[in-house]
C-alpha positions in Angstrom: -29.0 21.1 -24.7 -28.0 17.6 -23.4 -24.5 18.8 -23.7 -24.6 21.4 -21.9 -26.5 19.5 -19.2 -23.7 17.4 -19.2 -21.2 20.2 -19.1 -22.6 21.4 -16.3 -23.2 18.2 -14.4 -19.7 17.4 -15.0 -18.4 20.5 -12.7 -20.6 19.5 -10.0 -18.4 17.3 -8.1 -15.6 19.6 -8.8 -18.2 22.1 -6.9 -19.0 20.2 -4.4 -15.5 19.9 -2.8 -15.0 23.7 -2.5 -18.0 23.7 -0.8 -16.9 21.3 1.6 -14.0 24.0 2.4 -16.4 26.7 3.3 -18.7 24.3 5.1 -15.0 23.7 7.1 -14.4 27.5 7.2 -18.3 28.0 8.2 -17.8 25.6 11.0 -14.5 26.6 12.0 -15.6 30.9 12.0 -17.9 30.9 14.1 -16.9 33.8 16.2 -15.5 35.4 13.6 -18.7 35.1 11.1 -21.4 36.3 14.7 -19.7 39.3 14.7 -20.3 40.6 11.1 -23.4 38.7 10.0 -26.0 36.1 11.4 -24.7 33.0 11.8 -27.9 30.9 11.7 -28.6 32.3 8.2 -25.2 31.7 6.9 -25.4 27.9 9.1 -29.2 27.4 7.2 -27.8 28.3 3.4 -24.3 26.2 3.9 -26.6 23.3 4.8 -29.4 24.1 2.3 -26.3 24.4 0.0 -24.7 21.3 0.7 -28.1 19.2 0.0 -28.8 20.7 -3.4 -25.1 20.0 -4.3 -25.2 16.5 -3.4 -28.6 16.0 -4.9 -26.9 17.4 -8.1 -23.9 14.9 -7.5 -26.7 12.1 -7.4 -28.0 13.1 -10.7 -25.2 13.6 -12.6 -24.2 9.8 -12.0 -27.0 9.0 -13.5 -26.5 11.1 -16.5 -22.7 11.0 -17.0 -22.4 7.3 -16.1 -25.4 5.4 -15.9 -25.1 1.9 -13.9 -21.5 0.2 -13.5 -19.5 0.4 -10.6 -20.9 3.6 -9.4 -24.6 2.3 -8.4 -23.8 1.2 -5.2 -22.4 5.0 -4.4 -25.4 6.4 -6.2 -27.2 4.4 -3.8 -24.9 5.3 -0.8 -25.5 9.2 -2.0 -29.2 8.8 -2.0 -29.3 7.4 1.4 -27.1 10.7 2.8 -29.2 12.7 1.3 -32.5 11.3 2.6 -30.4 11.4 6.5 -29.5 15.0 5.9 -32.7 16.3 4.7 -34.3 14.7 7.8 -31.9 16.4 9.9 -32.2 19.4 8.5 -35.2 19.7 10.6 -33.3 19.2 13.9 -30.2 21.5 13.4 -28.1 23.1 10.1 -25.1 22.3 12.0 -25.4 18.3 12.0 -26.2 18.4 8.4 -22.8 20.4 7.6 -21.1 17.6 9.5 -22.7 14.9 8.5 -22.4 16.0 4.7 -18.7 16.7 5.4 -18.0 13.3 6.0 -19.0 12.2 2.5 -17.4 14.6 1.0 -14.6 14.0 2.6 -14.4 10.1 1.8 -15.3 10.6 -1.9 -12.3 13.6 -2.0 -10.2 10.5 -0.4 -11.4 8.2 -2.9 -10.6 10.6 -5.5 -7.0 10.9 -4.8 -6.3 7.9 -3.7 -7.7 5.6 -6.6 -8.4 7.8 -10.0 -5.8 10.8 -9.5 -2.9 10.1 -11.4 -4.6 6.7 -12.9 -4.8 5.4 -9.5 -0.6 5.1 -9.0 -1.5 6.5 -4.8 -3.2 3.3 -4.5 -0.7 1.3 -6.3 1.9 2.5 -4.1 -0.3 2.0 -0.8 -0.9 -1.2 -1.5 2.4 -2.3 -2.1 3.6 -1.0 1.3 1.3 -1.9 4.1 3.1 -0.6 6.9 3.4 2.6 4.9 -0.5 2.2 4.5 -1.4 1.7 7.5 1.1 4.7 8.9 -1.2 7.1 6.9 -4.0 6.2 7.7 -3.4 7.1 11.2 -2.2 10.0 10.5 -5.3 11.1 7.8 -7.5 10.0 10.5 -5.6 11.8 13.7 -5.1 15.2 11.4 -9.2 14.8 10.7 -10.0 14.4 14.4 -7.8 17.0 15.3 -9.6 19.5 12.9 -12.7 18.6 14.2 -11.6 19.0 17.5 -10.0 22.5 16.8 -13.9 23.6 16.2 -15.6 26.5 18.6 -18.7 23.8 18.4 -16.9 20.8 19.2 -16.1 22.7 23.3 -18.2 23.8 26.0 -17.2 27.8 26.3 -17.2 27.9 22.3 -13.9 28.3 21.9 -10.6 27.2 19.8 -8.9 24.1 21.2 -4.6 24.9 20.6 -4.0 22.8 17.7 -1.4 21.4 20.4 -4.0 19.5 22.3 -6.6 18.9 19.9 -3.5 16.9 18.2 -2.5 15.1 22.0 -6.1 14.6 22.2 -7.1 13.0 18.7 -4.3 11.1 18.8 -5.1 9.7 22.7 -8.4 8.7 20.9 -7.6 7.4 17.6 -4.3 5.7 19.5 -7.4 4.5 21.9 -4.9 5.6 24.8 -6.6 7.4 27.0 -4.2 10.6 27.9 -5.7 13.6 27.5 -5.0 17.0 28.8 -8.6 18.4 29.1 -11.4 16.6 31.1 -13.2 15.2 28.8 -17.0 15.9 30.5 -16.3 19.2 31.2 -14.4 20.7 28.6 -15.7 19.0 24.8 -19.4 19.5 24.4 -21.5 16.7 23.5 -20.4 17.3 19.8 -16.7 16.8 20.5 -17.4 13.6 22.7 -19.1 12.2 20.2 -16.1 13.0 17.8 -14.0 11.3 20.3 -15.8 8.6 20.6 -16.0 8.1 16.8 -12.3 8.4 16.8 -11.7 6.1 19.6 -14.1 3.3 17.5 -12.5 3.9 14.0 -8.8 3.7 15.9 -9.9 0.9 17.8 -11.8 -1.8 15.0 -8.7 -0.7 12.7 -8.6 1.9 10.2 -8.3 -0.4 7.3 -10.9 -2.3 7.8 -12.9 0.7 8.6 -11.8 2.2 4.5 -12.1 -1.6 3.1 -15.9 -1.7 4.5 -16.7 1.6 3.1 -14.9 0.6 0.0 -16.5 -2.6 -0.5 -20.0 -0.8 0.4 -19.5 1.9 -2.7 -18.5 -1.2 -4.5 -14.8 -1.3 -4.9 -13.3 -4.4 -5.6 -10.9 -5.7 -3.1 -7.6 -7.3 -4.7 -5.0 -9.4 -3.2 -2.7 -6.5 -1.8 -5.3 -5.3 0.1 -6.5 -8.7 1.4 -2.7 -9.0 2.4 -2.8 -5.5 4.3 -6.5 -6.7 5.9 -4.8 -9.7 7.2 -1.5 -8.1 8.8 -4.3 -5.5 10.6 -6.0 -8.0 12.4 -3.3 -10.3 13.3 -4.1 -13.2 10.7 -2.7 -14.8 8.0 -2.5 -14.2 3.8 -5.6 -17.0 3.7 -8.3 -15.1 4.9 -11.7 -14.4 3.0 -11.8 -10.5 4.0 -15.7 -10.2 3.5 -15.9 -12.9 5.9 -13.5 -11.2 8.4 -15.1 -7.9 8.0 -18.7 -9.3 9.1 -17.6 -11.2 12.0 -15.3 -8.2 13.2 -18.6 -5.9 13.0 -20.6 -8.4 14.4 -18.5 -8.9 17.5 -17.9 -5.4 17.6 -21.3 -4.5 17.8 -22.9 -7.3 19.6 -20.1 -7.0 22.9 -20.7 -3.2 23.1 -24.3 -3.1 22.7 -24.2 -6.0 25.9 -22.0 -4.1 27.6 -23.8 -1.1 27.1 -27.3 -2.8 28.0 -25.9 -4.2 31.6 -23.9 -0.7 32.4 -27.3 0.8 31.8 -28.9 -0.7 34.8 -26.2 1.0 37.0 -26.4 4.4 35.3 -29.8 4.8 35.1 -29.8 5.7 38.8 -29.3 9.4 38.9 -29.6 10.1 35.5 -32.5 10.9 32.7 -32.8 7.8 30.3 -31.1 9.6 27.5 -28.0 10.9 29.5 -28.2 7.2 31.0 -27.8 5.6 27.1 -25.5 7.5 26.4 -22.9 6.5 29.4 -23.7 3.4 28.7 -22.7 3.8 24.9 -19.9 5.8 25.6 -18.4 3.8 27.9 -19.2 0.7 26.4 -16.9 1.3 23.4 -14.3 3.0 25.4 -13.6 -0.1 27.1 -14.2 -2.3 24.3 -11.6 -0.7 21.7 -9.4 -0.4 25.4 -8.9 3.7 25.2 -10.0 4.1 28.5 -11.7 7.7 28.1 -14.2 8.4 30.2 -16.9 11.4 31.3 -16.4 11.4 34.6 -14.3 14.1 36.3 -12.5 10.9 38.3 -12.6 8.3 35.9 -14.4 5.2 37.3 -13.1 6.0 40.7 -17.0 6.5 42.1 -18.0 3.3 41.1 -14.9 1.5 42.8 -17.8 -0.4 45.1 -20.3 -1.4 42.1 -20.4 -4.9 41.0 -21.6 -4.2 38.1 -19.2 -1.7 36.6 -15.9 -3.1 37.9 -16.6 -6.7 36.6 -18.4 -5.6 33.2 -15.6 -2.8 32.2 -12.7 -5.3 32.5 -14.4 -7.8 30.9 -15.1 -5.8 27.7 -11.8 -4.7 27.9 -10.5 -8.3 28.1 -12.7 -9.4 24.8 -11.0 -6.3 23.2 -7.7 -6.8 23.8 -8.0 -10.6 22.9 -7.8 -10.1 19.4 -10.3 -10.8 16.7 -8.7 -13.7 15.2 -8.3 -14.9 19.1 -12.3 -14.2 19.5 -13.5 -15.7 15.9 -11.3 -19.1 17.1 -13.1 -19.2 20.0 -16.5 -18.8 18.7 -15.7 -21.2 16.0 -14.5 -23.5 18.6 -17.7 -23.0 20.7 -20.4 -22.3 18.1 -20.1 -23.3 14.7 -21.5 -26.1 13.6 -18.7 -27.4 11.7 -16.5 -26.1 14.6 -13.0 -27.5 15.4 -11.5 -29.7 17.2 -9.0 -27.8 19.0 -7.9 -23.6 19.4 -5.1 -22.8 17.6 -1.8 -22.1 19.2 -1.9 -18.6 19.1 -5.3 -18.4 20.6 -4.1 -20.9 23.5 -1.0 -18.8 23.8 -3.1 -15.7 23.9 -5.7 -17.0 26.8 -2.7 -19.0 28.9 -1.0 -15.5 28.9 -3.8 -13.0 29.8 -5.0 -15.3 33.1 -1.2 -15.2 34.1 -0.6 -11.4 33.8 -4.2 -10.5 35.3 -3.9 -13.2 38.2 -0.3 -11.6 39.0 -1.5 -8.4 38.6 -4.2 -8.6 40.7 -1.6 -10.3 43.4 0.2 -7.4 43.4 -2.3 -5.2 44.3 -4.0 -7.1 46.9 -0.2 -7.7 48.6 1.6 -4.6 47.8 -1.8 -2.1 48.7 -3.5 -3.3 51.1 -2.5 -0.9 53.5 -2.0 2.0 50.7 -4.6 2.7 48.8 -6.7 0.0 49.3 -6.7 0.8 53.4 -10.0 0.2 54.7 -11.8 -2.0 52.2 -14.0 -4.8 52.9 -13.2 -7.7 51.1 -15.3 -7.7 47.8 -13.8 -4.3 47.3 -10.9 -5.1 47.9 -11.0 -7.9 45.0 -13.1 -5.8 42.9 -10.6 -2.8 42.9 -7.9 -5.3 42.1 -9.1 -7.0 39.5 -10.6 -3.9 37.7 -6.8 -2.3 37.7 -5.4 -5.3 36.8 -6.7 -5.4 33.7 -7.5 -2.1 32.8 -3.6 -1.3 33.5 -2.5 -3.6 30.6 -4.4 -2.0 28.0 -7.1 0.5 28.8 -6.6 3.4 30.9 -9.7 3.6 33.4 -8.7 3.7 37.0 -10.7 3.6 40.3 -7.6 4.1 42.4 -5.0 7.3 42.7 -1.7 6.1 41.1 -0.8 9.9 42.3 -0.5 8.1 45.6 0.2 4.3 45.3 4.0 2.7 46.3 6.6 3.0 44.3 6.5 -1.1 43.8 3.1 -1.0 42.4 3.9 1.3 39.9 7.2 -0.5 39.1 4.6 -3.6 38.3 2.3 -1.0 36.3 4.8 -0.4 34.2 5.8 -4.1 33.1 2.0 -4.8 32.6 1.5 -1.6 30.5 4.6 -2.3 28.7 3.4 -5.9 27.9 0.0 -4.4 26.5 -2.3 -7.0 24.8 -2.6 -9.3 21.9 -2.0 -9.1 18.1 -4.6 -7.8 16.1 -6.7 -6.3 19.3 -7.4 -2.6 20.4 -4.7 -2.7 22.8 -0.9 -1.5 22.6 2.2 -2.6 23.8 4.8 -5.3 23.0 2.1 -8.2 23.1 1.3 -10.8 24.8 2.6 -13.6 22.3 5.7 -11.3 22.6 6.2 -11.7 25.9 5.1 -15.6 25.8 7.8 -16.6 23.8 10.4 -14.7 25.4 9.2 -16.7 28.0 9.2 -20.1 26.4 13.0 -19.3 25.2 14.2 -19.3 28.9 12.3 -22.8 30.2 13.9 -24.0 26.4 17.1 -22.5 27.7 17.0 -23.8 31.4 15.8 -27.1 30.1 18.8 -27.4 27.8 16.5 -27.6 24.4 17.4 -26.2 21.1 14.0 -25.5 20.4 11.4 -23.6 21.5 7.6 -25.5 22.0 4.6 -25.5 23.8 1.1 -27.5 23.8 2.7 -29.8 21.7 4.0 -27.8 18.9 7.0 -25.9 18.1 7.6 -22.6 17.6 10.0 -21.2 14.7 13.2 -19.4 15.8 11.6 -16.6 13.0 9.3 -15.6 15.5 11.6 -15.2 18.3 14.2 -12.6 16.3 10.8 -10.8 15.5 9.9 -11.0 19.3 13.6 -10.4 20.7 13.6 -7.5 18.4 10.3 -5.8 18.9 12.0 -5.6 23.0 14.6 -3.7 22.0 13.1 -1.7 19.6 10.4 -0.8 22.0 13.0 -0.4 25.1 15.4 1.9 22.7 12.4 4.1 22.2 11.1 4.4 25.5 14.6 5.0 26.6 15.1 7.9 23.7 11.7 9.7 24.6 12.1 9.8 28.4 15.6 10.8 28.0 14.0 14.0 25.9 11.0 14.2 28.2 13.6 14.8 31.5 15.5 17.3 29.1 12.1 19.6 28.7 10.2 18.6 32.0 10.8 19.1 35.4 8.8 16.3 36.6 10.8 13.2 38.3 12.0 10.4 36.6 9.6 7.8 37.2 6.2 10.4 36.8 8.3 10.9 32.9 8.8 7.0 32.9 5.5 5.7 33.7 3.8 8.6 31.6 5.8 7.2 28.2 5.5 3.7 29.1 1.5 4.6 29.5 1.3 6.3 25.9 3.8 3.6 24.3 1.9 0.9 25.7 -1.4 2.8 24.5 -2.6 2.6 28.1 -4.0 5.8 29.3 -2.9 6.0 33.2 -0.5 8.7 34.6 0.2 10.0 37.6 -1.3 13.3 37.3 1.0 15.1 35.2 -0.6 15.2 31.7 -2.4 18.3 31.8 0.6 20.1 33.1 3.0 18.9 30.2 4.9 21.6 28.5 3.5 22.2 24.2 7.4 19.9 23.7 6.2 17.3 26.3 3.0 16.8 25.0 4.5 16.6 21.3 6.8 13.8 22.6 4.0 11.7 24.2 1.5 12.1 21.0 4.3 11.2 19.2 5.0 7.5 21.2 1.2 6.9 21.5 1.2 7.1 17.7 4.5 4.7 17.2 2.6 2.7 20.1 -0.8 2.2 18.3 1.1 1.7 14.5 3.7 -0.6 16.4 7.6 0.0 16.3 7.7 -2.9 13.9 5.7 -1.6 11.2 7.7 1.7 11.4 10.8 0.1 10.7 9.3 -2.1 7.8 7.5 0.8 6.5 11.0 2.7 5.5 13.3 -0.7 5.5 15.4 -0.7 2.8 14.5 -3.6 0.3 17.5 -5.1 -1.4 17.1 -7.9 -4.4 17.7 -11.1 -2.7 21.0 -12.9 -3.5 21.5 -16.7 -2.7 25.0 -15.5 -0.9 25.8 -16.7 2.8 28.8 -15.9 5.0 30.6 -18.2 6.8 29.2 -18.8 10.3 31.4 -18.2 13.7 30.1 -18.4 17.1 30.8 -15.4 19.7 30.4 -15.5 23.8 26.5 -14.5 25.2 26.5 -13.9 28.7 
């Protein structure tokens, strides 16, 4: 009898995976199922079957693999079963979606860690840039499928694949460009999917996946530690557990405080539940530098609000500094064993960020004085200039109409968007440190110095080589993207260039042409958002040909420059 029980239970996990496919079809084919059968009954039976198979999967682990490393996974499943049972009383559809998350994760766990003796994981761990690229692709694909579900739209219709892919990429890459009005086109379910994609993309997919791996009892080896350090912009000497804890604490704390402050504004004219939802959505979107808003005019209706015009940019700045910078600042100001000074990276990030924000404010206040800010009071003018200067580099919120701005401001905006946020942050662009290294190089040339130095420290020449290569590669990518857009789109060069730089810098601002792009144009912008989020150098390193090192050095010869 025990042998029969073990034989049956050994197949439960595979049956659960097949049930996951059926569950996805139930969510996806609601109009078709409703035409022939009672959709409510099918939905309830499917949710019940998911709970049953999850219970059997828990029993199978106790019977087949008692104790051991699977213990934490069992407790994770027990928690999922308890929450799913409670949700069953509310809505069977939520249960199906909730358990699909669990099943998807365990399918990936099997494919990466267990299939073919874990060779897939070994290959990914040996190539961190490739693992980062594929992880973003996977999340974008899952997000695309979820946004195509009828339940994700207000009209209960299937969103076209290209549009769903565009939106999922924009959310995961924390860009903010969208072909639909988020608040009116997507249902609450669709908006929550977008919010989850923003949070995953902002935190970093490897951060989230590593946290899940630790939760399920998997060991973190040196290769994965190396991946984590590259994702957050740190060094190889990193304590993964400590780093993850700090990232989660910082993220939750900042987003919670931001939501509470925004709640004091959004509570006016909304129910408490609606105000909480608006506050959480925009706080997460701001900290992750996403720029998504459920308001039809984005933040234009709050341009004169000190709360919104200050809190949103502050959240954007904190998220755009990078986790290593934030942790260094916390260690400097609040830790008992605090260090005597900030590290060089933090100093450069803080100074460069401040200069760019101040420069952007001055540009807006002077160049748009008689333009989009004509008739504004002095406080309103200051708030709008500060808001747009901050959001331009990384986020994509707007309180002014970019379609009506002068060419000079549009040009300045492109420069700020191209520079972007800081390494290891939730933003994109070539990064503030790259811009700083190039600027310091120019100063060294003007002073006749051979070395690049700042704050009493010398910057290695390798940093300049990487910075110069990154800028050249980024310009080339944007150039060819704009060239392709000019061939397929009827819009002017300035609008297409603005759209391309906004996508590459994962900013999300537009001069109003995004909803009118052709399918080919939307795919090109989607690719730009993806490349901009993972970084051009990551793309190069992932496909670079690795050759054996040799001791051969060629003769050196100088060439003329300039």
